[in-house]
NUZABA-438445 format. One record per residue (C-alpha): residue in three letters; residue number from 0; x, y negated, z. Coordinates in steps of 0.02 Angstrom, whole numbers. Layout:
N
<atom code="ala" pos="NUM" x="X" y="Y" z="Z"/>
...
END
This chain:
225
<atom code="met" pos="0" x="3848" y="-6203" z="6732"/>
<atom code="ile" pos="1" x="3924" y="-6042" z="6782"/>
<atom code="ala" pos="2" x="3807" y="-5920" z="6678"/>
<atom code="ser" pos="3" x="3848" y="-6037" z="6514"/>
<atom code="lys" pos="4" x="4045" y="-6012" z="6548"/>
<atom code="ala" pos="5" x="4018" y="-5829" z="6576"/>
<atom code="ile" pos="6" x="3915" y="-5805" z="6410"/>
<atom code="phe" pos="7" x="4049" y="-5915" z="6323"/>
<atom code="phe" pos="8" x="4178" y="-5793" z="6391"/>
<atom code="val" pos="9" x="4103" y="-5612" z="6358"/>
<atom code="leu" pos="10" x="4021" y="-5630" z="6199"/>
<atom code="pro" pos="11" x="4202" y="-5665" z="6103"/>
<atom code="phe" pos="12" x="4288" y="-5536" z="6233"/>
<atom code="leu" pos="13" x="4134" y="-5409" z="6167"/>
<atom code="leu" pos="14" x="4174" y="-5457" z="5981"/>
<atom code="cys" pos="15" x="4345" y="-5419" z="5989"/>
<atom code="leu" pos="16" x="4288" y="-5240" z="6038"/>
<atom code="thr" pos="17" x="4179" y="-5229" z="5915"/>
<atom code="ile" pos="18" x="4324" y="-5266" z="5779"/>
<atom code="ala" pos="19" x="4450" y="-5162" z="5874"/>
<atom code="ala" pos="20" x="4335" y="-5024" z="5857"/>
<atom code="ala" pos="21" x="4313" y="-5030" z="5682"/>
<atom code="leu" pos="22" x="4506" y="-5027" z="5648"/>
<atom code="pro" pos="23" x="4591" y="-4852" z="5623"/>
<atom code="val" pos="24" x="4666" y="-4757" z="5752"/>
<atom code="his" pos="25" x="4802" y="-4715" z="5664"/>
<atom code="pro" pos="26" x="4896" y="-4801" z="5543"/>
<atom code="asp" pos="27" x="4909" y="-4649" z="5409"/>
<atom code="gln" pos="28" x="4730" y="-4639" z="5385"/>
<atom code="leu" pos="29" x="4736" y="-4801" z="5284"/>
<atom code="ala" pos="30" x="4894" y="-4758" z="5188"/>
<atom code="val" pos="31" x="4808" y="-4618" z="5062"/>
<atom code="arg" pos="32" x="4676" y="-4790" z="5026"/>
<atom code="glu" pos="33" x="4857" y="-4901" z="4950"/>
<atom code="thr" pos="34" x="4967" y="-4835" z="4818"/>
<atom code="gly" pos="35" x="5071" y="-4695" z="4856"/>
<atom code="thr" pos="36" x="5184" y="-4561" z="4766"/>
<atom code="tyr" pos="37" x="5133" y="-4383" z="4774"/>
<atom code="tyr" pos="38" x="5168" y="-4199" z="4668"/>
<atom code="arg" pos="39" x="5081" y="-4069" z="4602"/>
<atom code="ala" pos="40" x="5141" y="-3919" z="4528"/>
<atom code="ile" pos="41" x="5041" y="-3847" z="4369"/>
<atom code="glu" pos="42" x="5077" y="-3718" z="4245"/>
<atom code="val" pos="43" x="5172" y="-3765" z="4077"/>
<atom code="val" pos="44" x="5020" y="-3752" z="3989"/>
<atom code="glu" pos="45" x="4929" y="-3865" z="4109"/>
<atom code="met" pos="46" x="5052" y="-4011" z="4038"/>
<atom code="leu" pos="47" x="4938" y="-4043" z="3902"/>
<atom code="thr" pos="48" x="4819" y="-4138" z="4025"/>
<atom code="asn" pos="49" x="4941" y="-4215" z="4130"/>
<atom code="gln" pos="50" x="5039" y="-4321" z="4008"/>
<atom code="val" pos="51" x="5149" y="-4485" z="4090"/>
<atom code="gly" pos="52" x="5052" y="-4635" z="4066"/>
<atom code="his" pos="53" x="4865" y="-4572" z="4073"/>
<atom code="his" pos="54" x="4752" y="-4498" z="4216"/>
<atom code="pro" pos="55" x="4782" y="-4301" z="4236"/>
<atom code="gly" pos="56" x="4618" y="-4206" z="4175"/>
<atom code="lys" pos="57" x="4502" y="-4107" z="4281"/>
<atom code="pro" pos="58" x="4568" y="-3939" z="4313"/>
<atom code="lys" pos="59" x="4475" y="-3782" z="4288"/>
<atom code="asn" pos="60" x="4359" y="-3729" z="4429"/>
<atom code="lys" pos="61" x="4448" y="-3635" z="4566"/>
<atom code="pro" pos="62" x="4377" y="-3649" z="4753"/>
<atom code="gly" pos="63" x="4507" y="-3722" z="4880"/>
<atom code="asp" pos="64" x="4511" y="-3809" z="5030"/>
<atom code="phe" pos="65" x="4416" y="-3937" z="4994"/>
<atom code="ser" pos="66" x="4316" y="-3912" z="4861"/>
<atom code="asn" pos="67" x="4206" y="-3751" z="4803"/>
<atom code="gln" pos="68" x="4213" y="-3811" z="4616"/>
<atom code="trp" pos="69" x="4378" y="-3867" z="4560"/>
<atom code="gly" pos="70" x="4516" y="-3998" z="4657"/>
<atom code="tyr" pos="71" x="4694" y="-4090" z="4604"/>
<atom code="tyr" pos="72" x="4775" y="-4038" z="4750"/>
<atom code="met" pos="73" x="4934" y="-4141" z="4776"/>
<atom code="phe" pos="74" x="5074" y="-4134" z="4903"/>
<atom code="pro" pos="75" x="5181" y="-4280" z="4979"/>
<atom code="ser" pos="76" x="5336" y="-4199" z="4972"/>
<atom code="lys" pos="77" x="5407" y="-4147" z="4810"/>
<atom code="val" pos="78" x="5515" y="-3990" z="4872"/>
<atom code="asp" pos="79" x="5346" y="-3930" z="4924"/>
<atom code="ala" pos="80" x="5283" y="-3929" z="4766"/>
<atom code="ile" pos="81" x="5430" y="-3866" z="4704"/>
<atom code="phe" pos="82" x="5421" y="-3715" z="4825"/>
<atom code="trp" pos="83" x="5220" y="-3670" z="4771"/>
<atom code="gly" pos="84" x="5252" y="-3714" z="4588"/>
<atom code="asn" pos="85" x="5346" y="-3558" z="4579"/>
<atom code="gln" pos="86" x="5170" y="-3454" z="4591"/>
<atom code="phe" pos="87" x="5122" y="-3509" z="4415"/>
<atom code="lys" pos="88" x="5290" y="-3466" z="4321"/>
<atom code="thr" pos="89" x="5270" y="-3390" z="4165"/>
<atom code="pro" pos="90" x="5357" y="-3234" z="4133"/>
<atom code="asn" pos="91" x="5517" y="-3241" z="4054"/>
<atom code="gln" pos="92" x="5587" y="-3073" z="3980"/>
<atom code="glu" pos="93" x="5747" y="-3117" z="3931"/>
<atom code="ser" pos="94" x="5817" y="-3213" z="4073"/>
<atom code="gly" pos="95" x="5704" y="-3131" z="4205"/>
<atom code="lys" pos="96" x="5641" y="-3296" z="4258"/>
<atom code="gly" pos="97" x="5477" y="-3410" z="4219"/>
<atom code="gln" pos="98" x="5436" y="-3613" z="4210"/>
<atom code="phe" pos="99" x="5325" y="-3702" z="4277"/>
<atom code="ala" pos="100" x="5315" y="-3890" z="4302"/>
<atom code="val" pos="101" x="5297" y="-4031" z="4441"/>
<atom code="val" pos="102" x="5184" y="-4179" z="4419"/>
<atom code="glu" pos="103" x="5260" y="-4348" z="4494"/>
<atom code="leu" pos="104" x="5103" y="-4455" z="4517"/>
<atom code="glu" pos="105" x="5058" y="-4633" z="4585"/>
<atom code="trp" pos="106" x="4896" y="-4633" z="4691"/>
<atom code="ser" pos="107" x="4794" y="-4816" z="4674"/>
<atom code="pro" pos="108" x="4616" y="-4776" z="4706"/>
<atom code="pro" pos="109" x="4486" y="-4885" z="4632"/>
<atom code="ala" pos="110" x="4392" y="-4982" z="4738"/>
<atom code="gly" pos="111" x="4228" y="-4889" z="4776"/>
<atom code="val" pos="112" x="4294" y="-4705" z="4785"/>
<atom code="thr" pos="113" x="4246" y="-4613" z="4948"/>
<atom code="phe" pos="114" x="4376" y="-4541" z="5056"/>
<atom code="tyr" pos="115" x="4383" y="-4427" z="5201"/>
<atom code="glu" pos="116" x="4525" y="-4384" z="5308"/>
<atom code="phe" pos="117" x="4550" y="-4240" z="5429"/>
<atom code="thr" pos="118" x="4666" y="-4288" z="5542"/>
<atom code="ser" pos="119" x="4722" y="-4122" z="5620"/>
<atom code="pro" pos="120" x="4635" y="-3945" z="5599"/>
<atom code="asp" pos="121" x="4508" y="-3947" z="5729"/>
<atom code="asn" pos="122" x="4354" y="-3843" z="5712"/>
<atom code="gln" pos="123" x="4262" y="-3950" z="5572"/>
<atom code="trp" pos="124" x="4411" y="-3934" z="5449"/>
<atom code="glu" pos="125" x="4402" y="-3737" z="5474"/>
<atom code="ala" pos="126" x="4216" y="-3733" z="5450"/>
<atom code="phe" pos="127" x="4234" y="-3838" z="5287"/>
<atom code="val" pos="128" x="4369" y="-3750" z="5238"/>
<atom code="ala" pos="129" x="4275" y="-3582" z="5273"/>
<atom code="ala" pos="130" x="4121" y="-3657" z="5164"/>
<atom code="asn" pos="131" x="4212" y="-3699" z="4997"/>
<atom code="tyr" pos="132" x="4293" y="-3527" z="4987"/>
<atom code="his" pos="133" x="4113" y="-3446" z="5036"/>
<atom code="ala" pos="134" x="3994" y="-3534" z="4968"/>
<atom code="thr" pos="135" x="3844" y="-3463" z="4904"/>
<atom code="thr" pos="136" x="3854" y="-3525" z="4722"/>
<atom code="met" pos="137" x="3966" y="-3642" z="4647"/>
<atom code="ala" pos="138" x="3813" y="-3775" z="4617"/>
<atom code="asp" pos="139" x="3820" y="-3785" z="4821"/>
<atom code="arg" pos="140" x="3946" y="-3906" z="4853"/>
<atom code="pro" pos="141" x="3994" y="-3908" z="5040"/>
<atom code="lys" pos="142" x="3967" y="-4084" z="5127"/>
<atom code="leu" pos="143" x="4050" y="-4179" z="5261"/>
<atom code="ala" pos="144" x="3940" y="-4259" z="5376"/>
<atom code="gly" pos="145" x="3798" y="-4232" z="5234"/>
<atom code="lys" pos="146" x="3899" y="-4336" z="5121"/>
<atom code="asp" pos="147" x="3998" y="-4294" z="4957"/>
<atom code="tyr" pos="148" x="4170" y="-4384" z="4948"/>
<atom code="ser" pos="149" x="4295" y="-4407" z="4797"/>
<atom code="ala" pos="150" x="4453" y="-4407" z="4902"/>
<atom code="ile" pos="151" x="4486" y="-4291" z="5049"/>
<atom code="gln" pos="152" x="4650" y="-4287" z="5125"/>
<atom code="gly" pos="153" x="4701" y="-4157" z="5285"/>
<atom code="pro" pos="154" x="4805" y="-3977" z="5321"/>
<atom code="met" pos="155" x="4839" y="-3842" z="5206"/>
<atom code="ser" pos="156" x="4760" y="-3691" z="5260"/>
<atom code="phe" pos="157" x="4813" y="-3490" z="5265"/>
<atom code="asn" pos="158" x="4713" y="-3359" z="5310"/>
<atom code="val" pos="159" x="4754" y="-3298" z="5493"/>
<atom code="asp" pos="160" x="4750" y="-3098" z="5507"/>
<atom code="pro" pos="161" x="4584" y="-3025" z="5580"/>
<atom code="ser" pos="162" x="4693" y="-2945" z="5701"/>
<atom code="asp" pos="163" x="4755" y="-3131" z="5759"/>
<atom code="gly" pos="164" x="4574" y="-3198" z="5770"/>
<atom code="gly" pos="165" x="4534" y="-3210" z="5576"/>
<atom code="gly" pos="166" x="4484" y="-3398" z="5528"/>
<atom code="tyr" pos="167" x="4598" y="-3520" z="5454"/>
<atom code="ala" pos="168" x="4755" y="-3626" z="5537"/>
<atom code="gln" pos="169" x="4879" y="-3761" z="5462"/>
<atom code="glu" pos="170" x="4987" y="-3688" z="5348"/>
<atom code="lys" pos="171" x="5177" y="-3738" z="5358"/>
<atom code="ser" pos="172" x="5309" y="-3781" z="5238"/>
<atom code="gln" pos="173" x="5428" y="-3633" z="5217"/>
<atom code="val" pos="174" x="5569" y="-3763" z="5160"/>
<atom code="thr" pos="175" x="5563" y="-3894" z="5299"/>
<atom code="gly" pos="176" x="5449" y="-3775" z="5443"/>
<atom code="lys" pos="177" x="5336" y="-3952" z="5468"/>
<atom code="pro" pos="178" x="5137" y="-3924" z="5437"/>
<atom code="leu" pos="179" x="5081" y="-3958" z="5267"/>
<atom code="thr" pos="180" x="4954" y="-4093" z="5234"/>
<atom code="gln" pos="181" x="4879" y="-4113" z="5045"/>
<atom code="leu" pos="182" x="4793" y="-4254" z="4959"/>
<atom code="ala" pos="183" x="4643" y="-4163" z="4866"/>
<atom code="ile" pos="184" x="4543" y="-4269" z="4724"/>
<atom code="val" pos="185" x="4373" y="-4177" z="4706"/>
<atom code="ala" pos="186" x="4283" y="-4279" z="4594"/>
<atom code="val" pos="187" x="4315" y="-4370" z="4423"/>
<atom code="asp" pos="188" x="4296" y="-4564" z="4481"/>
<atom code="gly" pos="189" x="4457" y="-4520" z="4608"/>
<atom code="leu" pos="190" x="4562" y="-4434" z="4458"/>
<atom code="glu" pos="191" x="4545" y="-4609" z="4388"/>
<atom code="gly" pos="192" x="4651" y="-4677" z="4532"/>
<atom code="val" pos="193" x="4785" y="-4555" z="4473"/>
<atom code="thr" pos="194" x="4927" y="-4582" z="4367"/>
<atom code="val" pos="195" x="5075" y="-4476" z="4282"/>
<atom code="lys" pos="196" x="5236" y="-4546" z="4296"/>
<atom code="asn" pos="197" x="5343" y="-4405" z="4252"/>
<atom code="val" pos="198" x="5332" y="-4215" z="4240"/>
<atom code="glu" pos="199" x="5466" y="-4100" z="4244"/>
<atom code="ile" pos="200" x="5492" y="-3909" z="4191"/>
<atom code="tyr" pos="201" x="5587" y="-3793" z="4311"/>
<atom code="asn" pos="202" x="5663" y="-3642" z="4273"/>
<atom code="gly" pos="203" x="5734" y="-3593" z="4446"/>
<atom code="ala" pos="204" x="5736" y="-3443" z="4556"/>
<atom code="asp" pos="205" x="5565" y="-3365" z="4620"/>
<atom code="trp" pos="206" x="5565" y="-3450" z="4799"/>
<atom code="gln" pos="207" x="5406" y="-3324" z="4838"/>
<atom code="gly" pos="208" x="5504" y="-3183" z="4913"/>
<atom code="gly" pos="209" x="5661" y="-3189" z="4775"/>
<atom code="pro" pos="210" x="5829" y="-3277" z="4793"/>
<atom code="lys" pos="211" x="5804" y="-3448" z="4855"/>
<atom code="pro" pos="212" x="5907" y="-3604" z="4777"/>
<atom code="lys" pos="213" x="6072" y="-3645" z="4836"/>
<atom code="gly" pos="214" x="6093" y="-3739" z="5005"/>
<atom code="val" pos="215" x="5875" y="-3705" z="5043"/>
<atom code="thr" pos="216" x="5856" y="-3633" z="5212"/>
<atom code="leu" pos="217" x="5669" y="-3553" z="5202"/>
<atom code="ala" pos="218" x="5563" y="-3575" z="5365"/>
<atom code="pro" pos="219" x="5454" y="-3436" z="5429"/>
<atom code="lys" pos="220" x="5308" y="-3389" z="5361"/>
<atom code="ser" pos="221" x="5148" y="-3465" z="5448"/>
<atom code="ala" pos="222" x="5099" y="-3372" z="5595"/>
<atom code="ala" pos="223" x="4932" y="-3396" z="5697"/>
<atom code="thr" pos="224" x="4966" y="-3478" z="5859"/>
END
């Protein structure tokens, strides 16, 4: 009877441990799987493939942090999207300023879309970023744990100066000073979970070294720590 009671107690206890182990360590790990609002800066010409009420089109091939082919990268912060959007400005000789656009997006991934999250800029993250920028050919898409994923979330990178050891580290927002995180859609099925809600055109000052918008204090540029 004692042995039977012990088994009766231990089995439910082990089952609880098994279920608990399957749950995410941090609630943010599941946040990307649910509906959320994100922002992406684009060139004005890209508005043709980013129309309100529709899924965005696949962007042109260009190596990025999470894909050596193409990636639809989004920020959870609108102000960070605006900052980075200045690099896409079109020249305007008359005003000395240019235009770019910021897309407001709703992310609600369809069932079956594969997702991977880097919760920190660890060695695996750095190796994956390096592999995407230095792939032998564009056809050789680097894998994560031997698999391809449609949506990847994690730190945004910047190149560490060789004098500081080289490699990659997490970029910081020059608006808030906080570490930057991005969501990247790197496969067509993932784009089906993204819907354009609004598009705004900006004619602002150049935040990348020029006059900053009134009331905004930029944080120092990222540096290796």
